[in-house]
C-alpha positions as CSV (number, residue, x, y, z in Angstrom):
1,M,-8.6,2.6,-8.8
2,L,-7.2,-0.5,-7.0
3,D,-4.5,-1.0,-9.7
4,K,-3.3,2.6,-9.2
5,T,-3.3,2.1,-5.4
6,A,-1.2,-1.1,-5.8
7,E,1.1,0.7,-8.2
8,V,1.7,3.6,-5.8
9,L,2.3,1.3,-2.8
10,W,4.6,-1.0,-4.8
11,G,6.7,2.0,-5.9
12,N,6.9,3.3,-2.3
13,N,7.9,-0.1,-1.0
14,V,10.5,-0.7,-3.7
15,Y,12.0,2.7,-2.8
16,R,12.1,1.6,0.9
17,V,13.9,-1.6,0.0
18,N,16.4,0.3,-2.1
19,Q,17.0,2.5,0.9
20,G,18.0,-0.5,2.9
21,Y,14.7,-1.4,4.7
22,Q,14.8,-5.0,5.7
23,L,12.5,-7.5,4.0
24,N,10.9,-9.5,6.8
25,E,7.4,-10.5,7.9
26,T,6.7,-7.1,9.4
27,F,7.5,-5.4,6.1
28,F,5.1,-7.5,4.2
29,Q,2.4,-7.2,6.9
30,Q,2.7,-3.4,6.8
31,T,2.5,-3.4,3.0
32,H,-0.7,-5.6,3.2
33,N,-2.2,-3.3,5.8
34,Q,-1.5,-0.2,3.6
35,V,-3.3,-1.8,0.7
36,I,-6.3,-2.7,2.9
37,E,-6.4,0.7,4.4
38,Q,-6.3,2.4,1.0
39,V,-9.0,0.2,-0.3
40,R,-11.2,1.1,2.7
41,N,-10.5,4.8,2.0
42,N,-11.4,4.5,-1.6
43,R,-14.6,2.7,-0.9
44,R,-15.6,5.4,1.6
45,V,-14.9,8.1,-0.9
46,L,-16.9,6.4,-3.6
47,R,-19.9,5.9,-1.2
48,E,-19.8,9.6,-0.3
49,N,-19.9,10.8,-3.8
């Protein structure tokens, strides 16, 4: 599940870079936060089922 999450977020961020989004500390922090948030959501879903 985590591998799929990372793959989707990677694809989204590669798209953003290709569209001209600047690579800076904020970009990497946002990416990190997206991964953490998705992991939390996945854990919550697994606990509820």
